[in-house]
N, CA, C and O atoms as a GROMACS GRO file, in nm:
protein
  620
    1UNK      N    1  -0.128  -0.744  -1.452
    1UNK     CA    2  -0.008  -0.739  -1.461
    1UNK      C    3   0.017  -0.657  -1.359
    1UNK      O    4  -0.047  -0.552  -1.358
    2UNK      N    5   0.117  -0.685  -1.245
    2UNK     CA    6   0.175  -0.629  -1.113
    2UNK      C    7   0.279  -0.548  -1.176
    2UNK      O    8   0.333  -0.562  -1.286
    3UNK      N    9   0.296  -0.462  -1.089
    3UNK     CA   10   0.374  -0.337  -1.086
    3UNK      C   11   0.404  -0.326  -0.959
    3UNK      O   12   0.330  -0.352  -0.865
    4UNK      N   13   0.570  -0.268  -0.953
    4UNK     CA   14   0.642  -0.235  -0.836
    4UNK      C   15   0.536  -0.082  -0.806
    4UNK      O   16   0.495  -0.003  -0.890
    5UNK      N   17   0.514  -0.081  -0.662
    5UNK     CA   18   0.431   0.079  -0.630
    5UNK      C   19   0.504   0.180  -0.629
    5UNK      O   20   0.624   0.184  -0.656
    6UNK      N   21   0.404   0.308  -0.583
    6UNK     CA   22   0.492   0.446  -0.601
    6UNK      C   23   0.638   0.423  -0.497
    6UNK      O   24   0.653   0.323  -0.428
    7UNK      N   25   0.712   0.508  -0.502
    7UNK     CA   26   0.798   0.474  -0.403
    7UNK      C   27   0.762   0.622  -0.321
    7UNK      O   28   0.718   0.727  -0.367
    8UNK      N   29   0.798   0.586  -0.182
    8UNK     CA   30   0.821   0.708  -0.094
    8UNK      C   31   0.895   0.727  -0.022
    8UNK      O   32   0.913   0.671   0.086
    9UNK      N   33   0.973   0.842  -0.090
    9UNK     CA   34   1.132   0.864  -0.014
    9UNK      C   35   1.134   0.934   0.107
    9UNK      O   36   1.100   1.052   0.106
   10UNK      N   37   1.179   0.864   0.244
   10UNK     CA   38   1.159   0.929   0.379
   10UNK      C   39   1.302   1.046   0.355
   10UNK      O   40   1.391   1.016   0.275
   11UNK      N   41   1.307   1.148   0.416
   11UNK     CA   42   1.393   1.243   0.406
   11UNK      C   43   1.549   1.158   0.428
   11UNK      O   44   1.632   1.233   0.377
   12UNK      N   45   1.596   1.075   0.465
   12UNK     CA   46   1.715   0.940   0.488
   12UNK      C   47   1.733   0.877   0.351
   12UNK      O   48   1.844   0.827   0.334
   13UNK      N   49   1.668   0.869   0.271
   13UNK     CA   50   1.682   0.792   0.131
   13UNK      C   51   1.601   0.666   0.188
   13UNK      O   52   1.576   0.580   0.104
   14UNK      N   53   1.561   0.645   0.302
   14UNK     CA   54   1.481   0.548   0.331
   14UNK      C   55   1.365   0.495   0.242
   14UNK      O   56   1.275   0.579   0.233
   15UNK      N   57   1.339   0.369   0.168
   15UNK     CA   58   1.232   0.359   0.087
   15UNK      C   59   1.144   0.294   0.144
   15UNK      O   60   1.169   0.192   0.209
   16UNK      N   61   1.006   0.353   0.125
   16UNK     CA   62   0.901   0.278   0.170
   16UNK      C   63   0.798   0.241   0.043
   16UNK      O   64   0.733   0.320  -0.026
   17UNK      N   65   0.804   0.111   0.035
   17UNK     CA   66   0.728   0.065  -0.096
   17UNK      C   67   0.706  -0.052  -0.081
   17UNK      O   68   0.764  -0.113   0.009
   18UNK      N   69   0.611  -0.118  -0.168
   18UNK     CA   70   0.579  -0.248  -0.194
   18UNK      C   71   0.546  -0.258  -0.318
   18UNK      O   72   0.519  -0.170  -0.400
   19UNK      N   73   0.552  -0.427  -0.332
   19UNK     CA   74   0.490  -0.436  -0.501
   19UNK      C   75   0.341  -0.454  -0.463
   19UNK      O   76   0.292  -0.505  -0.362
   20UNK      N   77   0.282  -0.398  -0.572
   20UNK     CA   78   0.116  -0.402  -0.554
   20UNK      C   79   0.071  -0.435  -0.708
   20UNK      O   80   0.134  -0.424  -0.813
   21UNK      N   81  -0.062  -0.479  -0.680
   21UNK     CA   82  -0.139  -0.517  -0.822
   21UNK      C   83  -0.137  -0.376  -0.907
   21UNK      O   84  -0.079  -0.367  -1.015
   22UNK      N   85  -0.201  -0.279  -0.852
   22UNK     CA   86  -0.218  -0.163  -0.907
   22UNK      C   87  -0.172  -0.036  -0.825
   22UNK      O   88  -0.134  -0.042  -0.708
   23UNK      N   89  -0.177   0.064  -0.891
   23UNK     CA   90  -0.113   0.167  -0.818
   23UNK      C   91  -0.234   0.245  -0.781
   23UNK      O   92  -0.287   0.310  -0.871
   24UNK      N   93  -0.282   0.249  -0.670
   24UNK     CA   94  -0.384   0.286  -0.556
   24UNK      C   95  -0.331   0.402  -0.455
   24UNK      O   96  -0.212   0.390  -0.423
   25UNK      N   97  -0.404   0.514  -0.398
   25UNK     CA   98  -0.363   0.601  -0.316
   25UNK      C   99  -0.394   0.484  -0.194
   25UNK      O  100  -0.310   0.500  -0.106
   26UNK      N  101  -0.492   0.367  -0.160
   26UNK     CA  102  -0.516   0.300  -0.073
   26UNK      C  103  -0.399   0.238  -0.034
   26UNK      O  104  -0.367   0.216   0.083
   27UNK      N  105  -0.303   0.194  -0.180
   27UNK     CA  106  -0.213   0.102  -0.151
   27UNK      C  107  -0.031   0.161  -0.105
   27UNK      O  108   0.073   0.102  -0.076
   28UNK      N  109  -0.080   0.337  -0.123
   28UNK     CA  110   0.044   0.394  -0.127
   28UNK      C  111   0.014   0.429   0.062
   28UNK      O  112   0.110   0.428   0.138
   29UNK      N  113  -0.075   0.447   0.094
   29UNK     CA  114  -0.115   0.482   0.268
   29UNK      C  115  -0.098   0.358   0.336
   29UNK      O  116  -0.031   0.347   0.438
   30UNK      N  117  -0.174   0.240   0.266
   30UNK     CA  118  -0.092   0.128   0.358
   30UNK      C  119   0.069   0.109   0.362
   30UNK      O  120   0.132   0.051   0.451
   31UNK      N  121   0.105   0.153   0.279
   31UNK     CA  122   0.267   0.119   0.283
   31UNK      C  123   0.321   0.220   0.394
   31UNK      O  124   0.414   0.190   0.470
   32UNK      N  125   0.244   0.359   0.397
   32UNK     CA  126   0.311   0.425   0.494
   32UNK      C  127   0.260   0.420   0.622
   32UNK      O  128   0.325   0.464   0.717
   33UNK      N  129   0.121   0.358   0.638
   33UNK     CA  130   0.104   0.318   0.789
   33UNK      C  131   0.171   0.175   0.859
   33UNK      O  132   0.181   0.142   0.977
   34UNK      N  133   0.210   0.110   0.738
   34UNK     CA  134   0.326   0.040   0.779
   34UNK      C  135   0.439   0.053   0.811
   34UNK      O  136   0.501  -0.026   0.882
   35UNK      N  137   0.488   0.165   0.759
   35UNK     CA  138   0.623   0.231   0.788
   35UNK      C  139   0.627   0.290   0.907
   35UNK      O  140   0.732   0.285   0.972
   36UNK      N  141   0.508   0.360   0.960
   36UNK     CA  142   0.472   0.470   1.074
   36UNK      C  143   0.523   0.327   1.179
   36UNK      O  144   0.628   0.325   1.244
   37UNK      N  145   0.442   0.240   1.174
   37UNK     CA  146   0.448   0.123   1.299
   37UNK      C  147   0.582   0.055   1.316
   37UNK      O  148   0.630   0.012   1.421
   38UNK      N  149   0.633   0.053   1.196
   38UNK     CA  150   0.758  -0.026   1.215
   38UNK      C  151   0.877   0.075   1.265
   38UNK      O  152   0.948   0.057   1.364
   39UNK      N  153   0.885   0.196   1.167
   39UNK     CA  154   0.993   0.283   1.190
   39UNK      C  155   0.952   0.433   1.271
   39UNK      O  156   1.039   0.515   1.300
   40UNK      N  157   0.818   0.451   1.300
   40UNK     CA  158   0.792   0.571   1.372
   40UNK      C  159   0.716   0.676   1.234
   40UNK      O  160   0.692   0.645   1.117
   41UNK      N  161   0.701   0.760   1.283
   41UNK     CA  162   0.651   0.888   1.187
   41UNK      C  163   0.711   0.944   1.130
   41UNK      O  164   0.763   1.027   1.205
   42UNK      N  165   0.758   0.963   0.985
   42UNK     CA  166   0.812   1.084   0.919
   42UNK      C  167   0.793   1.218   0.963
   42UNK      O  168   0.678   1.247   0.996
   43UNK      N  169   0.890   1.314   0.970
   43UNK     CA  170   0.847   1.429   0.961
   43UNK      C  171   0.813   1.461   0.809
   43UNK      O  172   0.724   1.546   0.802
   44UNK      N  173   0.855   1.421   0.694
   44UNK     CA  174   0.852   1.480   0.572
   44UNK      C  175   0.841   1.398   0.444
   44UNK      O  176   0.956   1.356   0.430
   45UNK      N  177   0.773   1.353   0.349
   45UNK     CA  178   0.776   1.279   0.235
   45UNK      C  179   0.780   1.358   0.114
   45UNK      O  180   0.740   1.469   0.078
   46UNK      N  181   0.846   1.254   0.061
   46UNK     CA  182   0.865   1.366  -0.106
   46UNK      C  183   0.816   1.259  -0.168
   46UNK      O  184   0.830   1.145  -0.123
   47UNK      N  185   0.744   1.289  -0.296
   47UNK     CA  186   0.644   1.253  -0.381
   47UNK      C  187   0.627   1.312  -0.504
   47UNK      O  188   0.605   1.433  -0.506
   48UNK      N  189   0.635   1.224  -0.654
   48UNK     CA  190   0.583   1.310  -0.726
   48UNK      C  191   0.469   1.347  -0.791
   48UNK      O  192   0.454   1.373  -0.911
   49UNK      N  193   0.365   1.347  -0.674
   49UNK     CA  194   0.239   1.412  -0.669
   49UNK      C  195   0.136   1.348  -0.782
   49UNK      O  196   0.043   1.400  -0.843
   50UNK      N  197   0.195   1.201  -0.785
   50UNK     CA  198   0.106   1.115  -0.911
   50UNK      C  199  -0.046   1.096  -0.842
   50UNK      O  200  -0.071   1.098  -0.721
   51UNK      N  201  -0.131   1.080  -0.940
   51UNK     CA  202  -0.270   1.040  -0.915
   51UNK      C  203  -0.274   0.955  -0.809
   51UNK      O  204  -0.369   0.971  -0.732
   52UNK      N  205  -0.176   0.846  -0.779
   52UNK     CA  206  -0.195   0.761  -0.684
   52UNK      C  207  -0.165   0.813  -0.548
   52UNK      O  208  -0.190   0.739  -0.453
   53UNK      N  209  -0.118   0.921  -0.529
   53UNK     CA  210  -0.111   1.010  -0.386
   53UNK      C  211  -0.183   1.124  -0.403
   53UNK      O  212  -0.129   1.227  -0.443
   54UNK      N  213  -0.313   1.118  -0.375
   54UNK     CA  214  -0.376   1.239  -0.423
   54UNK      C  215  -0.446   1.255  -0.301
   54UNK      O  216  -0.530   1.344  -0.310
   55UNK      N  217  -0.442   1.191  -0.172
   55UNK     CA  218  -0.533   1.249  -0.071
   55UNK      C  219  -0.444   1.287   0.053
   55UNK      O  220  -0.382   1.206   0.122
   56UNK      N  221  -0.447   1.414   0.067
   56UNK     CA  222  -0.346   1.508   0.163
   56UNK      C  223  -0.391   1.456   0.309
   56UNK      O  224  -0.312   1.457   0.403
   57UNK      N  225  -0.526   1.411   0.320
   57UNK     CA  226  -0.576   1.400   0.492
   57UNK      C  227  -0.507   1.338   0.578
   57UNK      O  228  -0.478   1.382   0.690
   58UNK      N  229  -0.468   1.210   0.522
   58UNK     CA  230  -0.382   1.174   0.584
   58UNK      C  231  -0.245   1.212   0.645
   58UNK      O  232  -0.209   1.157   0.749
   59UNK      N  233  -0.171   1.301   0.586
   59UNK     CA  234  -0.037   1.359   0.579
   59UNK      C  235  -0.068   1.456   0.687
   59UNK      O  236   0.006   1.480   0.782
   60UNK      N  237  -0.189   1.512   0.661
   60UNK     CA  238  -0.245   1.660   0.755
   60UNK      C  239  -0.271   1.586   0.882
   60UNK      O  240  -0.223   1.619   0.991
   61UNK      N  241  -0.348   1.488   0.862
   61UNK     CA  242  -0.407   1.414   1.008
   61UNK      C  243  -0.334   1.362   1.111
   61UNK      O  244  -0.371   1.344   1.227
   62UNK      N  245  -0.173   1.327   1.038
   62UNK     CA  246  -0.051   1.253   1.107
   62UNK      C  247   0.038   1.388   1.140
   62UNK      O  248   0.129   1.385   1.223
   63UNK      N  249   0.005   1.506   1.066
   63UNK     CA  250   0.151   1.599   1.087
   63UNK      C  251   0.283   1.553   1.027
   63UNK      O  252   0.395   1.532   1.075
   64UNK      N  253   0.233   1.544   0.913
   64UNK     CA  254   0.359   1.465   0.822
   64UNK      C  255   0.374   1.576   0.732
   64UNK      O  256   0.279   1.584   0.654
   65UNK      N  257   0.453   1.654   0.720
   65UNK     CA  258   0.504   1.737   0.597
   65UNK      C  259   0.492   1.684   0.470
   65UNK      O  260   0.569   1.588   0.463
   66UNK      N  261   0.427   1.702   0.354
   66UNK     CA  262   0.440   1.646   0.232
   66UNK      C  263   0.527   1.764   0.163
   66UNK      O  264   0.504   1.881   0.196
   67UNK      N  265   0.658   1.726   0.036
   67UNK     CA  266   0.698   1.776  -0.017
   67UNK      C  267   0.699   1.734  -0.170
   67UNK      O  268   0.776   1.653  -0.223
   68UNK      N  269   0.602   1.804  -0.225
   68UNK     CA  270   0.559   1.745  -0.405
   68UNK      C  271   0.633   1.777  -0.511
   68UNK      O  272   0.635   1.892  -0.554
   69UNK      N  273   0.701   1.681  -0.563
   69UNK     CA  274   0.782   1.727  -0.697
   69UNK      C  275   0.743   1.764  -0.804
   69UNK      O  276   0.720   1.682  -0.893
   70UNK      N  277   0.726   1.885  -0.821
   70UNK     CA  278   0.682   1.966  -0.942
   70UNK      C  279   0.715   1.883  -1.083
   70UNK      O  280   0.828   1.839  -1.102
   71UNK      N  281   0.601   1.865  -1.184
   71UNK     CA  282   0.670   1.800  -1.315
   71UNK      C  283   0.722   1.836  -1.372
   71UNK      O  284   0.771   1.774  -1.466
   72UNK      N  285   0.750   1.994  -1.340
   72UNK     CA  286   0.854   2.078  -1.461
   72UNK      C  287   1.003   2.074  -1.362
   72UNK      O  288   1.099   2.138  -1.405
   73UNK      N  289   1.014   2.023  -1.276
   73UNK     CA  290   1.165   2.036  -1.223
   73UNK      C  291   1.205   1.891  -1.153
   73UNK      O  292   1.170   1.841  -1.046
   74UNK      N  293   1.276   1.854  -1.237
   74UNK     CA  294   1.316   1.708  -1.266
   74UNK      C  295   1.444   1.703  -1.182
   74UNK      O  296   1.484   1.589  -1.160
   75UNK      N  297   1.513   1.800  -1.133
   75UNK     CA  298   1.648   1.800  -1.012
   75UNK      C  299   1.595   1.749  -0.896
   75UNK      O  300   1.662   1.679  -0.820
   76UNK      N  301   1.436   1.790  -0.869
   76UNK     CA  302   1.383   1.691  -0.731
   76UNK      C  303   1.367   1.581  -0.754
   76UNK      O  304   1.409   1.489  -0.685
   77UNK      N  305   1.295   1.571  -0.866
   77UNK     CA  306   1.247   1.402  -0.925
   77UNK      C  307   1.388   1.289  -0.907
   77UNK      O  308   1.379   1.166  -0.902
   78UNK      N  309   1.534   1.384  -0.899
   78UNK     CA  310   1.623   1.288  -0.906
   78UNK      C  311   1.643   1.162  -0.799
   78UNK      O  312   1.663   1.046  -0.836
   79UNK      N  313   1.635   1.196  -0.686
   79UNK     CA  314   1.593   1.082  -0.559
   79UNK      C  315   1.509   0.974  -0.607
   79UNK      O  316   1.551   0.860  -0.584
   80UNK      N  317   1.407   0.985  -0.665
   80UNK     CA  318   1.315   0.871  -0.686
   80UNK      C  319   1.351   0.815  -0.824
   80UNK      O  320   1.353   0.693  -0.846
   81UNK      N  321   1.379   0.902  -0.912
   81UNK     CA  322   1.417   0.857  -1.067
   81UNK      C  323   1.567   0.812  -1.045
   81UNK      O  324   1.622   0.783  -1.152
   82UNK      N  325   1.638   0.800  -0.946
   82UNK     CA  326   1.764   0.740  -0.906
   82UNK      C  327   1.733   0.589  -0.858
   82UNK      O  328   1.788   0.485  -0.896
   83UNK      N  329   1.621   0.608  -0.755
   83UNK     CA  330   1.594   0.487  -0.704
   83UNK      C  331   1.514   0.387  -0.781
   83UNK      O  332   1.509   0.270  -0.744
   84UNK      N  333   1.441   0.438  -0.909
   84UNK     CA  334   1.384   0.348  -1.021
   84UNK      C  335   1.485   0.300  -1.072
   84UNK      O  336   1.493   0.180  -1.094
   85UNK      N  337   1.585   0.387  -1.102
   85UNK     CA  338   1.708   0.305  -1.204
   85UNK      C  339   1.770   0.201  -1.135
   85UNK      O  340   1.816   0.112  -1.207
   86UNK      N  341   1.791   0.183  -0.954
   86UNK     CA  342   1.864   0.127  -0.925
   86UNK      C  343   1.741   0.002  -0.911
   86UNK      O  344   1.768  -0.105  -0.966
   87UNK      N  345   1.663   0.008  -0.868
   87UNK     CA  346   1.552  -0.123  -0.919
   87UNK      C  347   1.550  -0.180  -1.043
   87UNK      O  348   1.545  -0.302  -1.062
   88UNK      N  349   1.555  -0.098  -1.129
   88UNK     CA  350   1.574  -0.167  -1.270
   88UNK      C  351   1.687  -0.211  -1.326
   88UNK      O  352   1.686  -0.297  -1.414
   89UNK      N  353   1.800  -0.153  -1.280
   89UNK     CA  354   1.922  -0.213  -1.313
   89UNK      C  355   1.969  -0.332  -1.195
   89UNK      O  356   2.049  -0.419  -1.229
   90UNK      N  357   1.917  -0.328  -1.065
   90UNK     CA  358   1.988  -0.425  -0.958
   90UNK      C  359   1.886  -0.503  -0.921
   90UNK      O  360   1.916  -0.579  -0.829
   91UNK      N  361   1.730  -0.516  -0.977
   91UNK     CA  362   1.652  -0.592  -0.954
   91UNK      C  363   1.600  -0.617  -1.041
   91UNK      O  364   1.639  -0.730  -1.071
   92UNK      N  365   1.504  -0.574  -1.137
   92UNK     CA  366   1.413  -0.602  -1.228
   92UNK      C  367   1.540  -0.684  -1.341
   92UNK      O  368   1.486  -0.762  -1.420
   93UNK      N  369   1.675  -0.675  -1.352
   93UNK     CA  370   1.754  -0.694  -1.473
   93UNK      C  371   1.804  -0.843  -1.384
   93UNK      O  372   1.864  -0.934  -1.441
   94UNK      N  373   1.781  -0.846  -1.296
   94UNK     CA  374   1.877  -0.952  -1.244
   94UNK      C  375   1.787  -1.098  -1.199
   94UNK      O  376   1.821  -1.212  -1.231
   95UNK      N  377   1.687  -1.068  -1.132
   95UNK     CA  378   1.589  -1.131  -1.055
   95UNK      C  379   1.494  -1.240  -1.162
   95UNK      O  380   1.414  -1.190  -1.240
   96UNK      N  381   1.509  -1.358  -1.156
   96UNK     CA  382   1.414  -1.441  -1.254
   96UNK      C  383   1.308  -1.461  -1.175
   96UNK      O  384   1.298  -1.567  -1.114
   97UNK      N  385   1.215  -1.367  -1.165
   97UNK     CA  386   1.100  -1.396  -1.082
   97UNK      C  387   0.985  -1.493  -1.155
   97UNK      O  388   0.943  -1.467  -1.268
   98UNK      N  389   0.939  -1.603  -1.082
   98UNK     CA  390   0.846  -1.669  -1.092
   98UNK      C  391   0.691  -1.674  -1.122
   98UNK      O  392   0.629  -1.753  -1.193
   99UNK      N  393   0.661  -1.600  -1.069
   99UNK     CA  394   0.515  -1.554  -1.002
   99UNK      C  395   0.507  -1.445  -0.928
   99UNK      O  396   0.597  -1.401  -0.856
  100UNK      N  397   0.385  -1.393  -0.946
  100UNK     CA  398   0.333  -1.269  -0.855
  100UNK      C  399   0.385  -1.273  -0.686
  100UNK      O  400   0.443  -1.179  -0.633
  101UNK      N  401   0.358  -1.372  -0.634
  101UNK     CA  402   0.411  -1.411  -0.488
  101UNK      C  403   0.565  -1.404  -0.487
  101UNK      O  404   0.625  -1.354  -0.392
  102UNK      N  405   0.623  -1.448  -0.584
  102UNK     CA  406   0.760  -1.479  -0.579
  102UNK      C  407   0.824  -1.325  -0.564
  102UNK      O  408   0.903  -1.288  -0.477
  103UNK      N  409   0.763  -1.241  -0.685
  103UNK     CA  410   0.822  -1.116  -0.722
  103UNK      C  411   0.788  -1.030  -0.580
  103UNK      O  412   0.873  -0.948  -0.545
  104UNK      N  413   0.668  -1.046  -0.499
  104UNK     CA  414   0.637  -0.994  -0.412
  104UNK      C  415   0.738  -1.024  -0.280
  104UNK      O  416   0.748  -0.934  -0.196
  105UNK      N  417   0.777  -1.091  -0.269
  105UNK     CA  418   0.873  -1.193  -0.177
  105UNK      C  419   1.012  -1.130  -0.205
  105UNK      O  420   1.065  -1.074  -0.109
  106UNK      N  421   1.083  -1.131  -0.334
  106UNK     CA  422   1.208  -1.117  -0.366
  106UNK      C  423   1.218  -0.958  -0.378
  106UNK      O  424   1.331  -0.910  -0.374
  107UNK      N  425   1.089  -0.856  -0.395
  107UNK     CA  426   1.086  -0.714  -0.366
  107UNK      C  427   1.168  -0.677  -0.251
  107UNK      O  428   1.281  -0.632  -0.236
  108UNK      N  429   1.034  -0.724  -0.145
  108UNK     CA  430   1.068  -0.679  -0.022
  108UNK      C  431   1.205  -0.729   0.054
  108UNK      O  432   1.244  -0.674   0.157
  109UNK      N  433   1.276  -0.844  -0.011
  109UNK     CA  434   1.403  -0.827   0.046
  109UNK      C  435   1.519  -0.752  -0.029
  109UNK      O  436   1.624  -0.724   0.029
  110UNK      N  437   1.495  -0.721  -0.162
  110UNK     CA  438   1.570  -0.621  -0.220
  110UNK      C  439   1.516  -0.482  -0.168
  110UNK      O  440   1.617  -0.411  -0.160
  111UNK      N  441   1.424  -0.421  -0.136
  111UNK     CA  442   1.389  -0.308  -0.031
  111UNK      C  443   1.467  -0.323   0.103
  111UNK      O  444   1.539  -0.228   0.137
  112UNK      N  445   1.460  -0.422   0.174
  112UNK     CA  446   1.517  -0.432   0.286
  112UNK      C  447   1.657  -0.447   0.261
  112UNK      O  448   1.726  -0.408   0.355
  113UNK      N  449   1.717  -0.491   0.167
  113UNK     CA  450   1.863  -0.468   0.156
  113UNK      C  451   1.890  -0.343   0.114
  113UNK      O  452   1.990  -0.288   0.160
  114UNK      N  453   1.822  -0.288   0.036
  114UNK     CA  454   1.850  -0.162  -0.013
  114UNK      C  455   1.858  -0.050   0.071
  114UNK      O  456   1.924   0.049   0.040
  115UNK      N  457   1.780  -0.063   0.202
  115UNK     CA  458   1.738   0.006   0.299
  115UNK      C  459   1.883   0.008   0.398
  115UNK      O  460   1.945   0.103   0.446
  116UNK      N  461   1.907  -0.133   0.405
  116UNK     CA  462   1.956  -0.176   0.553
  116UNK      C  463   2.126  -0.223   0.528
  116UNK      O  464   2.212  -0.243   0.614
  117UNK      N  465   2.135  -0.230   0.387
  117UNK     CA  466   2.292  -0.299   0.340
  117UNK      C  467   2.366  -0.218   0.233
  117UNK      O  468   2.487  -0.208   0.217
  118UNK      N  469   2.294  -0.179   0.182
  118UNK     CA  470   2.329  -0.084   0.077
  118UNK      C  471   2.369   0.033   0.066
  118UNK      O  472   2.286   0.124   0.058
  119UNK      N  473   2.542   0.068   0.061
  119UNK     CA  474   2.574   0.189   0.107
  119UNK      C  475   2.550   0.298  -0.040
  119UNK      O  476   2.565   0.268  -0.159
  120UNK      N  477   2.515   0.414   0.011
  120UNK     CA  478   2.466   0.507  -0.064
  120UNK      C  479   2.574   0.624  -0.056
  120UNK      O  480   2.610   0.671   0.052
  121UNK      N  481   2.616   0.662  -0.158
  121UNK     CA  482   2.711   0.817  -0.210
  121UNK      C  483   2.653   0.903  -0.180
  121UNK      O  484   2.724   0.986  -0.123
  122UNK      N  485   2.538   0.934  -0.188
  122UNK     CA  486   2.471   1.081  -0.176
  122UNK      C  487   2.436   1.085  -0.005
  122UNK      O  488   2.336   1.149   0.029
  123UNK      N  489   2.500   1.032   0.078
  123UNK     CA  490   2.481   1.021   0.237
  123UNK      C  491   2.590   0.957   0.292
  123UNK      O  492   2.598   0.865   0.373
  124UNK      N  493   2.687   1.034   0.223
  124UNK     CA  494   2.808   1.007   0.283
  124UNK      C  495   2.856   0.856   0.306
  124UNK      O  496   2.923   0.823   0.403
  125UNK      N  497   2.811   0.764   0.200
  125UNK     CA  498   2.842   0.602   0.242
  125UNK      C  499   2.756   0.526   0.320
  125UNK      O  500   2.770   0.404   0.310
  126UNK      N  501   2.634   0.587   0.429
  126UNK     CA  502   2.599   0.530   0.523
  126UNK      C  503   2.493   0.472   0.446
  126UNK      O  504   2.456   0.520   0.338
  127UNK      N  505   2.432   0.346   0.513
  127UNK     CA  506   2.297   0.287   0.427
  127UNK      C  507   2.152   0.422   0.452
  127UNK      O  508   2.159   0.525   0.518
  128UNK      N  509   2.071   0.386   0.398
  128UNK     CA  510   1.940   0.479   0.431
  128UNK      C  511   1.888   0.435   0.543
  128UNK      O  512   1.805   0.512   0.589
  129UNK      N  513   1.911   0.314   0.620
  129UNK     CA  514   1.871   0.258   0.774
  129UNK      C  515   1.973   0.382   0.874
  129UNK      O  516   1.925   0.458   0.958
  130UNK      N  517   2.085   0.377   0.845
  130UNK     CA  518   2.169   0.437   0.938
  130UNK      C  519   2.145   0.590   0.965
  130UNK      O  520   2.139   0.660   1.067
  131UNK      N  521   2.131   0.615   0.805
  131UNK     CA  522   2.090   0.772   0.769
  131UNK      C  523   1.983   0.816   0.875
  131UNK      O  524   1.994   0.905   0.960
  132UNK      N  525   1.858   0.719   0.844
  132UNK     CA  526   1.724   0.750   0.952
  132UNK      C  527   1.779   0.729   1.073
  132UNK      O  528   1.725   0.807   1.152
  133UNK      N  529   1.863   0.661   1.128
  133UNK     CA  530   1.866   0.647   1.261
  133UNK      C  531   1.939   0.771   1.313
  133UNK      O  532   1.907   0.825   1.419
  134UNK      N  533   2.022   0.807   1.245
  134UNK     CA  534   2.107   0.870   1.286
  134UNK      C  535   2.050   1.067   1.256
  134UNK      O  536   2.101   1.170   1.300
  135UNK      N  537   1.940   1.048   1.175
  135UNK     CA  538   1.860   1.161   1.197
  135UNK      C  539   1.774   1.165   1.332
  135UNK      O  540   1.749   1.255   1.411
  136UNK      N  541   1.747   1.063   1.327
  136UNK     CA  542   1.615   1.014   1.457
  136UNK      C  543   1.704   1.052   1.584
  136UNK      O  544   1.647   1.138   1.649
  137UNK      N  545   1.819   1.016   1.634
  137UNK     CA  546   1.894   1.053   1.739
  137UNK      C  547   1.934   1.182   1.759
  137UNK      O  548   1.936   1.232   1.872
  138UNK      N  549   1.974   1.252   1.640
  138UNK     CA  550   2.002   1.372   1.645
  138UNK      C  551   1.886   1.491   1.683
  138UNK      O  552   1.888   1.585   1.763
  139UNK      N  553   1.788   1.442   1.590
  139UNK     CA  554   1.622   1.520   1.617
  139UNK      C  555   1.586   1.490   1.778
  139UNK      O  556   1.547   1.591   1.836
  140UNK      N  557   1.593   1.358   1.867
  140UNK     CA  558   1.582   1.337   1.989
  140UNK      C  559   1.670   1.411   2.118
  140UNK      O  560   1.641   1.456   2.228
  141UNK      N  561   1.775   1.397   2.048
  141UNK     CA  562   1.908   1.490   2.151
  141UNK      C  563   1.868   1.654   2.094
  141UNK      O  564   1.906   1.745   2.167
  142UNK      N  565   1.814   1.681   2.001
  142UNK     CA  566   1.791   1.849   1.950
  142UNK      C  567   1.670   1.866   2.077
  142UNK      O  568   1.675   1.940   2.175
  143UNK      N  569   1.564   1.774   2.039
  143UNK     CA  570   1.419   1.775   2.111
  143UNK      C  571   1.482   1.789   2.277
  143UNK      O  572   1.474   1.888   2.350
  144UNK      N  573   1.539   1.671   2.302
  144UNK     CA  574   1.554   1.665   2.487
  144UNK      C  575   1.648   1.812   2.512
  144UNK      O  576   1.653   1.831   2.633
  145UNK      N  577   1.704   1.891   2.457
  145UNK     CA  578   1.808   1.963   2.480
  145UNK      C  579   1.706   2.121   2.502
  145UNK      O  580   1.742   2.220   2.566
  146UNK      N  581   1.557   2.101   2.420
  146UNK     CA  582   1.502   2.213   2.406
  146UNK      C  583   1.406   2.211   2.507
  146UNK      O  584   1.343   2.309   2.545
  147UNK      N  585   1.394   2.056   2.568
  147UNK     CA  586   1.311   2.064   2.691
  147UNK      C  587   1.351   2.087   2.797
  147UNK      O  588   1.282   2.137   2.885
  148UNK      N  589   1.483   2.053   2.811
  148UNK     CA  590   1.586   2.126   2.944
  148UNK      C  591   1.616   2.231   2.939
  148UNK      O  592   1.651   2.286   3.044
  149UNK      N  593   1.614   2.289   2.842
  149UNK     CA  594   1.662   2.476   2.864
  149UNK      C  595   1.518   2.493   2.892
  149UNK      O  596   1.503   2.509   3.013
  150UNK      N  597   1.385   2.496   2.815
  150UNK     CA  598   1.247   2.552   2.874
  150UNK      C  599   1.252   2.502   3.054
  150UNK      O  600   1.226   2.587   3.139
  151UNK      N  601   1.288   2.361   3.096
  151UNK     CA  602   1.252   2.315   3.232
  151UNK      C  603   1.349   2.394   3.306
  151UNK      O  604   1.330   2.422   3.424
  152UNK      N  605   1.474   2.439   3.227
  152UNK     CA  606   1.576   2.524   3.338
  152UNK      C  607   1.590   2.659   3.361
  152UNK      O  608   1.659   2.720   3.442
  153UNK      N  609   1.474   2.714   3.235
  153UNK     CA  610   1.486   2.917   3.234
  153UNK      C  611   1.421   2.944   3.382
  153UNK      O  612   1.461   3.037   3.452
  154UNK      N  613   1.316   2.853   3.424
  154UNK     CA  614   1.279   2.944   3.528
  154UNK      C  615   1.381   2.954   3.714
  154UNK      O  616   1.368   3.027   3.812
  155UNK      N  617   1.479   2.831   3.677
  155UNK     CA  618   1.585   2.846   3.804
  155UNK      C  619   1.674   2.955   3.811
  155UNK      O  620   1.752   2.964   3.906
   0.00000   0.00000   0.00000
């Protein structure tokens, strides 16, 4: 039986996920590697510390902070659980999935729409992609200003 993979929530609430045959660490890391190629390296990843995400080597090697959500602290799991509820109510309940390939294709389209078109109340009505871009620009400006101030100190 196919399953929807483990969700990695980037700090902007942009989701990195894909339909997978099983929940394995290698599948999660493949999704993350694809994310980095398309979007750049995130500063931090939040996950529920499930057995599918047991290797920290990839994160350490790529200097990505890892925010583990403790099992006993459901308040932090809210973002992941909210996404899971949206998938259940807005994808699984509405889509008539014909087979595994159809499910994969439809889910990829759903994730793209979630990230790029669906406004999110938790981030002031922005889409996760807009929030991600806004944080990227803000971080870039902040880094540029730091570099300029260091360069100008000797003058």
